[in-house]
N, C-alpha and C positions, 0 to 999 in steps of 0.2 A: 551447563545450564541451558535447557531447551523449553522451559515453560512459557516462554514468549519468543516469537520469531519476528525478525525485522524483514519487511518486504519493501524493496525499492521499485518504484513505478515511474514511468514518464507519462505525463498528462499533456495532451495537445493544447496549444496556445488558446484555442477558442473555449476550452473547458477550464483552463487554469484559474480564471477569476472566481470560480465556484468552490475552489479547494483551499482550505486553510487548516491549521492544526485544530483537531477536534472534530473535523468533518467525518461522519460515520461512513464506513465502507462495508460492502458485502462482496466477498471474494469467493469465486469458484475456481478450484484447482483441478486440472484434468485427471490427476491421480486419485482425487476424491470427488468424483462427479456428483455423488448423491448428497454432498454436504455443502452448505454455504457457510463460510467462516465470516464472523463479524469482527470488525476491528475499527480503528479510527486513524486518521492521519496524525502522525506524531510530529513530523517536521516537514518543511518545504524548503527548497532552495531559495536563495534571495532573489534570483532573477531567472528568466528563461534562458535556455541554451541557445546561443546564436546560430549554431549550425542547423539544428532541426526544429527550432521554435517549440520546444517542449519544456515543461516544468518538472524537475525531479522532486518526487515526494517520497517520504518513508512512512510506513505504517507498521505498527506493532500488532501482531496477531496473537491471541492467547493460544497456547499449545499444551495444555495440561496433560493430555493423553500422549503427547509425543508423536502425533501423526505426521507432523511436518519435520523435515530434517533441515538443519541450518545450512 
């Protein structure tokens, strides 16, 4: 099943306060430079990573055409 792809991203600490589930995202992928994919934050980690001070988030991107590989 590839109609929706999960994307994991690390957000810097200074930006983390703006991100929560439901926050809209516009994603550009280098293999699809002419397209902007729209998705939203599905989940966030409970706290910042102590080593690099980033917040792990997961976004679900629609992939009805199968352009993205899992």
